[in-house]
C-alpha positions as CSV (number, residue, x, y, z in Angstrom):
1,X,94.9,92.4,103.0
2,X,96.3,91.1,106.5
3,X,97.1,94.4,107.9
4,X,94.2,96.5,107.1
5,X,90.7,95.6,108.3
6,X,89.0,96.8,105.1
7,X,87.6,94.8,102.2
8,X,85.7,95.7,98.8
9,X,84.6,98.0,98.4
10,X,86.8,100.1,100.9
11,X,89.9,99.1,100.3
12,X,91.7,102.3,99.2
13,X,95.2,101.0,98.4
14,X,96.3,99.2,95.6
15,X,99.9,98.9,95.6
16,X,102.8,100.2,98.1
17,X,105.8,101.2,96.5
18,X,108.3,101.9,98.9
19,X,108.5,101.9,102.9
20,X,111.0,103.5,105.2
21,X,109.7,102.3,108.5
22,X,109.1,105.3,111.2
23,X,109.9,107.7,108.1
24,X,107.6,107.6,105.0
25,X,105.7,105.3,102.7
26,X,104.7,105.9,99.2
27,X,102.0,103.8,97.2
28,X,98.9,104.4,95.1
29,X,95.2,103.5,94.4
30,X,94.2,103.0,90.6
31,X,90.9,105.1,90.2
32,X,88.2,103.1,88.5
33,X,84.6,104.0,86.5
34,X,83.2,101.1,88.3
35,X,83.4,101.9,91.9
36,X,80.4,102.6,93.9
37,X,80.7,106.4,94.0
38,X,81.4,106.9,90.4
39,X,77.8,106.9,89.2
40,X,76.5,109.5,91.7
41,X,79.3,111.8,92.7
42,X,78.6,113.5,90.0
43,X,76.8,111.8,87.2
44,X,78.1,112.6,84.0
45,X,81.3,114.2,85.4
46,X,82.6,111.6,88.4
47,X,85.0,112.8,90.9
48,X,86.4,110.8,93.7
49,X,85.0,112.3,96.9
50,X,87.7,114.2,99.1
51,X,86.6,112.0,102.0
52,X,87.6,109.1,100.0
53,X,91.0,110.7,99.1
54,X,91.8,111.3,103.1
55,X,90.6,107.4,103.6
56,X,93.3,106.3,101.1
57,X,95.9,108.3,102.8
58,X,94.6,107.2,106.3
59,X,94.8,103.6,105.0
60,X,98.4,103.9,103.9
61,X,99.3,105.3,107.1
62,X,98.2,102.5,108.7
63,X,100.5,100.2,106.7
64,X,103.2,102.5,107.5
65,X,102.7,102.4,111.1
66,X,102.3,98.8,111.0
67,X,105.9,98.4,109.4
68,X,107.4,100.7,112.0
69,X,106.0,99.1,114.7
70,X,104.0,96.2,114.4
71,X,100.9,95.3,116.2
72,X,98.6,92.1,115.9
73,X,95.9,93.0,113.4
74,X,93.8,90.3,114.9
75,X,93.8,91.9,118.3
76,X,94.4,95.7,117.2
77,X,93.1,98.2,115.1
78,X,94.5,101.3,113.7
79,X,91.4,104.1,114.3
80,X,91.7,107.6,112.3
81,X,91.0,110.1,114.8
82,X,91.1,113.5,113.0
83,X,92.3,115.3,110.5
84,X,94.1,119.0,110.3
85,X,95.2,121.2,107.5
86,X,93.1,119.4,104.9
87,X,93.5,121.0,101.4
88,X,91.6,120.0,98.4
89,X,93.2,121.5,95.4
90,X,92.6,119.1,92.4
91,X,90.0,116.7,91.0
92,X,90.6,113.3,91.2
93,X,88.5,111.4,88.4
94,X,87.8,107.6,87.2
95,X,91.2,106.5,85.0
96,X,93.7,108.9,87.2
97,X,96.4,107.0,89.4
98,X,96.5,108.5,92.8
99,X,99.8,108.4,93.7
100,X,99.8,108.3,97.9
101,X,103.0,109.7,100.3
102,X,102.6,109.9,103.9
103,X,105.3,110.4,106.4
104,X,105.3,110.4,110.1
105,X,105.5,113.5,112.0
106,X,105.1,112.2,115.6
107,X,104.7,108.6,117.0
108,X,104.4,108.3,120.9
109,X,102.8,104.8,122.6
110,X,100.2,103.9,120.2
111,X,99.4,107.5,118.8
112,X,100.2,108.6,115.6
113,X,100.4,111.8,113.8
114,X,101.3,111.8,109.9
115,X,101.4,114.0,107.0
116,X,100.0,113.0,103.5
117,X,100.0,114.0,100.2
118,X,97.7,112.6,97.3
119,X,98.8,113.7,93.9
120,X,97.9,112.8,90.3
121,X,100.6,112.8,87.7
122,X,102.5,115.4,89.9
123,X,99.7,117.7,90.5
124,X,98.9,117.7,94.4
125,X,95.2,116.9,94.7
126,X,95.0,116.9,98.8
127,X,96.7,116.7,101.9
128,X,96.6,117.2,105.5
129,X,97.9,116.1,108.7
130,X,96.5,112.8,110.3
131,X,96.0,111.5,113.7
132,X,95.5,107.8,114.3
133,X,95.7,105.6,117.2
134,X,96.1,101.6,117.9
135,X,93.2,100.4,120.0
136,X,92.1,96.8,121.0
137,X,89.7,95.2,118.8
138,X,87.5,94.5,121.7
139,X,87.3,97.9,123.3
């Protein structure tokens, strides 16, 4: 909570289980029936929106960036700049444990390129390459 600027209901990482600075991070999000999107996406068959799965990967990627090259979270933020090669292969539903894995592809100055995968019980649900940058909070 000290690293990520997000707060309920937009915190998408429940636990980090492994960090290898400058290399990779593993963690998870417990997908719940009482999340705001669950009632309307889709009624009677709730499916976690793909954009929120990607956001989960971006948030855990921000934690990896901080663990690799610490910045002051009071004066800086990590902005998500884009995604390439995004693929959605399997649905994520309430009750699932969404396992998150992100690895560093490139890091130069304040720009990070990361590759992420989100799985449930070993089944690949989503993947992609994320681009992010550390910026001043005032700018």
